[in-house]
Structures are given as structure tokens and as C-alpha cells.
SEDOMAR-310731 format. One record per residue (C-alpha): y, z, x; residue in one letter. Coordinates in steps of 0.02 Angstrom, whole numbers, plus 50000, padded with zeros to 5 digits. Layout:
% residues N
YZXA
...
END
This chain:
% residues 218
498455011850286M
499775024050258R
500665016550110V
498995013450031E
498295032050063R
499815038549972Y
499745027449822F
497865033349811Q
498315051049802Q
499875048649681K
499335034849568A
499225046749411D
500825053849455K
501715037349457F
500835030749300D
501615045249207A
503235038449254L
502895025949118Y
501845034748993A
502575038248822D
501155049648756E
502255063148795N
504025057748703K
505235071548781F
504525067148955R
504685047548907Y
506545050248859L
506965059549030L
506165046249133N
507055034149030R
508655042349052I
508535048649254F
507305033149315R
508025019849216R
508015008449352P
506025005949325I
506285000449162F
507784990149193L
506944979749319R
505454977849212A
506634969649073Q
507544959249197L
505864952549256A
505404948349077V
507064939849045D
506554929049192A
504934923949117L
505904916648966A
505994899849012G
504444896449082L
503064884948992P
502154890448860A
500434899948914G
501324902549078F
500294911749234T
500994927749323V
500364934649477L
500994954549468D
501054959549660V
500824978549682G
500404981549514C
499974998849515G
499375005349332S
499624988749235G
501024994849147R
502164979149181N
500564967249176S
500294971449012V
502134969048966L
502084952249043F
500714946248938A
501674953248793Q
502964942648836A
502114927948814G
501024925248983A
499304917348962G
498634925949107K
499164939149214V
498354943849392V
498864961049455G
498484965149635I
498334981849715D
497544990449853F
497455006549768S
495765007149684E
496355022949588R
497915012249538M
496824999149472L
495675009049371E
497265017049272L
497774998149250A
496044992449169R
495915008349062S
497885003948991F
497504984848969A
495924988248872S
496874997648744S
498424987648716H
498924971648649Q
498874958548778G
497824967748895G
496274954948862E
497474942748964R
497584953049121C
496364952449272E
496744965949417F
496024962949569V
495944974449736R
496744967049891G
498184966350003D
499304951949957F
499734945950120L
497934942250156E
497624935649973S
497304916349949D
498814907249990A
498344890349920S
498294897649730R
499964897049635Q
500504904749484Y
502154899549368D
502974916949418A
502714929749560V
503384946249536V
503434962549642A
504374977549571L
504394994049658G
503534983849810V
504854980649941F
505194999649955D
503645000750071Y
503694983550160V
504184982950333S
504434964450364D
505264958850171P
505614941150241A
503784938050269G
503304944650113F
504494936349991L
504104920050100G
502324921150041K
502764925749862M
503954910249878S
502454899949916Q
501354906649769A
502644903949646A
502794888049559R
504524891549460H
505104909849479V
505134923449597V
505624943249542V
505644955749661A
506594972949662S
507494981949808F
508014999549819P
509885000649872G
510805012150002L
511555026849930S
512315043750007L
511255055149908V
509555046349823R
509205037749993M
509065052550121P
508185063350002L
506945050149976R
506855046150166K
506395065250188I
505155066150039R
504135052750099Y
504165056750271A
503415071950237L
502055061850156R
501935052050308D
502285036350189C
503745024350261P
505135018550140V
506455005550154Y
508095001350087F
509354985950086Y
511114981350076R
511574967049961R
512144956750115K
510484960150206E
509614952950042L
510674937150043D
510234935950215T
508464936750178I
508344926250033A
509094911450129R
507964914150271A
506544912150147V
507434896950079G
508004901749916F
509524891649856T
509514895949672D
509294913749649Y
510284929249581R
510394947449633L
510634959849483H
511164976349515P
509764988549448C
510535005349398G
512005014749455A
512425024549615Y
511535012149732G
510065012349647S
509514994049711G
509334975649641F
508304964249577V
508054946749652L
507724931649529V
507374916149621A
507014898249561Q
505694889349660T
505434875049540G
506154868649376P
505344878249238A
505054862049127R
END
């Protein structure tokens, strides 16, 4: 699988985008890669109204930075799923040394092949739909697994960032996809969402964060 191979090779590089050990590099990432931090905050905000001790499925959890953030935001249990073993190694290491990490569990697998009967209060996928060829099918499974809320980020079309990124990923044999707001509305309605919002995430076509209610929070 091309995407799996890509993230297995680039796991440490992606994790470094979130790392704050090097303060100068972290500051640069906060400025020039602002959407990855903004989408995480939008996800945390979406969890605020959930019942105490709520559960979260973090789809494509990567190195676990957001999983721990959700635990620190009050989740009683966070399950992160990813198909890159190296990402999961980084996630377990990060969780073991940070508050809330004891409430995080990381499993290797393909979300689309995971147990469809298991539900969570919230299902979150940040930085995932960039690489999904069937967004409606993927989002539909997220909806089935979520009791209350679904949160998902989508990269937007832009005149500069999009073609450069497409070329960069094509050279690494990894597909990448981009979305218009109208297209996301169509996908959300096809899945059956009626109560949802699309939040712009960053400037210059950086993308959107979908927050959809699948059931009452209380």
C-alpha cells in the first residue's frame, strides 16, 4: 500500500512537525504550518459538550500527539488506529511520558477494515482525508462508529500549495487529494449529515474542518 509505505518511511519527519523540544523550529511550525494546530484545537472544541469520560477514536493517529491532547481535554479513553508501526512506536513513547497518555491505546490496522460494531462518543480524523480515494465511504464509516460527533479535516484547493504538494507526493508515489467546499457539502449530505459545520482552517486555501453531530451529546 503506497500510503502505508510512505508514512512508515516518513514517520519521524511528520512527528517533528509537532515536537516542541526545539523551540525555534516549533515556533516556525506554529507559524507556517498553523492549520495542523488549528484543526487540533477545533477538534478539542468539538469534544467540549460530550458526557464526562467520553471516548474518542483517533483515526490515522500518527505519532499520537493529538490522541494525548484529546485525553488531556477530558477523554476517559482514546483509541488511536494507524497502519504505520513506526508511527505507533512514536505514539506509545510520547503517551508514556505525557499527562493523559495512560488513557490512550494505540492499535495497528486499517480503519476501513476495523470492527464496525464498536462505537465511540467521538470519531476524529485529522490529516487523513488528504490520502483517501473514497471520502464518502470513509466518512460514512466514521459516522457509523460515532455516537455523538465526527471531526475530520480536508485540505483545500489553492493555486500555489496544491500543485507543489501534488508534485512532491507524486515523486514519492503517494496519492494526495484536495477538496472544494461545495464538494464537501455534497459528501456530508451523501453520508447523511444534517447538523454539521465546515470551519475554514487557515488562509490561502489551507482547507476545512468538518464537525458533524451524529446524535445528542446528552
